[in-house]
C-alpha positions as CSV (number, residue, x, y, z in Angstrom):
1,M,107.8,153.7,76.3
2,A,106.8,151.1,78.7
3,T,107.5,147.2,78.7
4,P,106.6,144.5,80.9
5,D,110.2,145.0,82.9
6,T,109.4,148.6,83.1
7,L,105.8,147.9,84.9
8,T,107.2,145.3,87.0
9,P,109.0,146.4,90.1
10,P,112.7,144.7,90.7
11,R,112.3,141.8,93.2
12,D,114.2,142.5,96.4
13,P,117.3,140.0,96.0
14,E,117.0,139.6,100.2
15,R,113.2,138.5,100.0
16,P,112.9,134.8,98.8
17,R,111.6,133.3,95.8
18,R,107.9,131.8,96.1
19,T,107.5,128.6,95.4
20,R,104.6,126.9,94.3
21,W,103.6,123.2,95.5
22,P,103.7,121.3,92.6
23,R,100.1,119.7,91.2
24,A,101.1,115.7,91.1
25,S,103.0,116.5,94.5
26,L,99.5,117.9,95.7
27,T,97.8,115.3,94.0
28,V,99.6,112.5,95.5
29,A,99.3,114.1,98.8
30,V,95.8,114.3,99.1
31,T,95.4,110.8,97.7
32,A,97.4,109.9,100.2
33,V,95.6,111.2,103.0
34,S,92.6,110.1,102.0
35,C,93.6,106.5,102.1
36,V,95.1,106.7,105.9
37,L,91.6,108.2,106.6
38,I,89.6,105.1,105.0
39,T,92.1,102.6,106.6
40,L,91.9,104.0,110.0
41,V,88.1,104.1,110.4
42,F,87.4,101.1,108.5
43,V,90.0,98.3,108.8
44,P,90.8,98.0,113.0
45,T,86.7,97.1,112.8
46,Y,88.2,93.8,111.4
47,L,91.2,93.1,113.3
48,T,88.5,92.6,116.1
49,L,87.5,89.6,114.2
50,D,84.2,89.9,115.5
51,P,81.7,89.2,112.8
52,D,79.0,91.3,114.6
53,T,81.1,94.7,114.1
54,S,81.6,94.1,109.9
55,R,80.7,96.4,108.1
56,I,78.9,94.6,105.2
57,E,76.5,92.3,106.0
58,I,77.8,88.5,106.3
59,R,75.9,85.7,105.0
60,P,74.7,83.4,108.0
61,D,74.8,80.4,106.4
62,S,78.6,80.8,105.1
63,A,81.4,79.9,107.9
64,L,84.3,81.2,105.2
65,H,82.5,84.4,104.0
66,F,83.7,86.7,107.2
67,P,87.2,85.2,107.3
68,F,87.8,85.9,104.2
69,L,86.1,89.6,104.5
70,V,88.7,90.0,107.4
71,V,91.9,89.1,105.0
72,H,90.1,90.8,102.5
73,A,90.2,94.3,104.2
74,V,93.7,93.8,106.2
75,T,95.7,93.4,103.2
76,G,93.3,96.0,101.6
77,G,94.3,98.4,103.9
78,V,98.2,97.5,103.0
79,A,97.3,98.5,99.6
80,L,96.1,101.6,100.1
81,L,98.8,102.4,102.8
82,S,101.8,101.3,100.9
83,G,100.5,102.4,97.2
84,P,100.6,106.1,97.5
85,P,104.8,106.8,97.8
86,Q,105.0,104.8,94.8
87,F,103.8,107.8,92.7
88,S,106.2,110.6,94.7
89,R,108.9,111.1,92.5
90,R,111.4,112.0,95.3
91,L,111.1,108.9,96.6
92,R,111.3,107.0,93.6
93,R,114.8,108.1,93.3
94,H,115.6,105.6,96.0
95,R,115.1,102.3,93.8
96,T,115.8,100.0,96.7
97,W,113.3,101.8,98.8
98,H,110.6,101.6,95.5
99,R,111.1,98.4,94.4
100,W,110.6,96.9,97.6
101,T,107.7,99.0,98.7
102,G,106.2,97.9,95.3
103,R,106.8,94.4,96.4
104,V,104.7,94.7,99.4
105,Y,101.8,96.9,97.7
106,L,101.5,94.2,95.0
107,F,102.0,91.0,97.0
108,A,100.8,91.9,101.0
109,G,98.5,93.9,99.3
110,V,96.3,93.9,96.4
111,L,97.0,90.4,95.2
112,P,96.1,88.7,98.8
113,S,93.0,91.3,99.1
114,A,91.8,90.7,95.1
115,L,92.2,86.9,95.3
116,T,89.9,87.0,98.9
117,G,87.6,89.4,97.5
118,I,86.6,87.0,94.7
119,V,85.9,84.6,97.2
120,A,84.2,87.4,99.4
121,A,82.0,88.1,95.8
122,L,80.7,84.7,95.7
123,L,79.3,85.0,99.0
124,T,77.9,88.4,99.1
125,P,74.3,88.6,99.5
126,S,74.6,91.6,98.0
127,G,72.6,89.9,94.9
128,P,74.3,89.4,91.4
129,A,74.5,92.8,90.1
130,S,76.7,93.5,93.4
131,M,78.5,89.7,92.9
132,A,79.7,90.9,88.9
133,A,80.9,94.3,90.2
134,F,83.1,92.9,93.1
135,L,83.9,90.0,90.5
136,M,84.8,92.4,88.0
137,L,86.8,94.5,89.8
138,D,88.9,92.2,91.8
139,V,89.8,90.5,88.2
140,L,90.9,93.4,87.1
141,W,92.6,94.4,90.3
142,I,94.6,91.1,89.7
143,T,95.5,91.7,86.0
144,T,96.5,95.5,85.9
145,A,98.9,94.1,89.4
146,L,100.3,91.0,87.3
147,A,100.6,93.5,84.1
148,A,102.6,96.3,86.4
149,Y,105.1,93.6,87.8
150,H,105.5,91.7,84.4
151,A,106.4,95.2,82.6
152,A,108.8,96.0,85.7
153,R,110.7,92.5,85.3
154,T,111.4,92.9,81.8
155,R,112.2,97.0,82.1
156,R,109.4,98.6,80.4
157,F,109.0,101.4,82.7
158,A,106.8,103.7,81.1
159,A,104.9,100.4,80.4
160,H,105.0,99.7,84.4
161,R,104.0,103.4,85.4
162,E,100.8,103.3,82.9
163,W,99.9,99.8,84.5
164,M,100.6,100.7,88.2
165,L,98.6,104.0,87.5
166,R,95.5,101.3,86.2
167,N,95.9,99.3,89.2
168,F,96.3,101.9,91.9
169,A,92.9,103.9,90.1
170,L,91.0,100.5,91.1
171,T,92.8,100.2,94.5
172,F,91.6,103.9,95.1
173,S,87.6,102.8,94.6
174,A,88.5,101.9,98.9
175,V,88.1,105.4,98.9
176,T,85.5,106.2,95.9
177,L,83.3,103.8,97.2
178,R,82.7,105.8,101.0
179,L,82.3,108.9,98.4
180,W,79.7,108.2,95.9
181,L,77.7,106.2,98.8
182,G,77.5,109.3,100.6
183,V,76.6,111.0,97.4
184,L,73.9,108.8,95.9
185,I,71.9,108.7,99.7
186,A,72.2,112.5,99.6
187,V,70.7,112.6,95.8
188,Q,67.8,110.1,96.6
189,L,66.4,111.6,100.2
190,P,64.3,114.0,98.3
191,W,62.2,111.3,97.3
192,L,62.6,109.2,100.6
193,E,58.8,109.6,101.2
194,S,57.5,109.3,97.5
195,G,59.8,106.7,95.9
196,Y,60.2,104.7,99.2
197,N,57.8,105.3,101.3
198,G,59.8,107.0,103.9
199,D,62.1,103.3,104.2
200,F,65.4,104.6,104.3
201,E,66.8,101.3,104.2
202,R,65.5,100.8,100.4
203,L,66.6,103.8,99.6
204,F,70.2,102.8,101.1
205,D,70.2,99.8,99.6
206,T,69.7,101.3,96.1
207,A,72.5,103.5,96.8
208,Y,74.8,100.4,98.0
209,A,73.9,98.3,94.9
210,I,75.1,100.8,92.3
211,T,77.9,102.2,94.2
212,H,79.5,99.1,93.7
213,W,79.7,99.6,89.6
214,V,80.8,103.6,90.2
215,A,82.8,103.1,92.9
216,W,85.8,101.6,90.5
217,L,84.2,102.6,87.3
218,P,84.7,106.1,86.5
219,N,88.3,105.5,88.3
220,L,89.4,103.4,85.5
221,L,87.8,105.4,82.9
222,L,89.3,108.7,83.8
223,M,93.1,106.7,84.1
224,E,92.5,106.0,80.6
225,V,90.9,109.5,79.8
226,Y,94.6,110.9,82.0
227,L,97.0,108.4,79.8
228,A,95.8,108.9,76.6
229,R,96.0,112.9,76.6
230,H,99.4,111.9,78.4
231,A,100.3,110.1,75.4
232,A,99.1,112.3,72.7
233,R,101.6,114.9,74.5
234,E,104.7,113.3,74.3
235,A,103.8,112.4,70.7
236,L,103.4,116.3,69.8
237,T,106.6,117.7,71.8
238,A,108.5,114.1,69.9
239,A,107.1,115.2,66.7
240,R,108.2,119.2,67.4
241,Q,111.8,118.3,68.5
242,G,112.3,115.8,65.6
């Protein structure tokens, strides 16, 4: 009778074993590349310090809007670049490196970007709905950052990991905002003539306003689902071992 062992040819000992790149490593790599691309495309615009090159509408009656927007964009770029390496298991083994790059992420990236983002949100000319979306995002960004830092300081490393994942889900909204904007524009294009009378600017403004919410809410909700499933798997494993 044939068995799986007899049906499977013996492996050539001289042939190297095929290895699969772990899914987590692939996710970190794709995330990192996305963050680098968004940073390289959008941040240099603000380094010119020229309001005319801003990709976001500037309030003409406020001298503070553009300077705060510049700091928000540049430090947001720091968060995008320093965030993904925090989730690499290989790099986390170097504790000193992980500790200091984590501080760069939080104190040179997230916190200054969120604080200046609050001011930029209050000054946005995009309307109250967009202002509310930006403010809620920035407040949650700060809250999760401080919770992650406090958990690390008190050596609650499992909680630190969870808060950092929530925080980076919000950081990644800089990437998903651009993706959602393209999707929402494309979805509405068939109704450009019938719904917007051929006015593409109105169509864009609608997509842009919606994007301010969907850029980060789905990210956070999906992260909560992931964390809940991870906790359930760990509980099941512990119950089986017990």
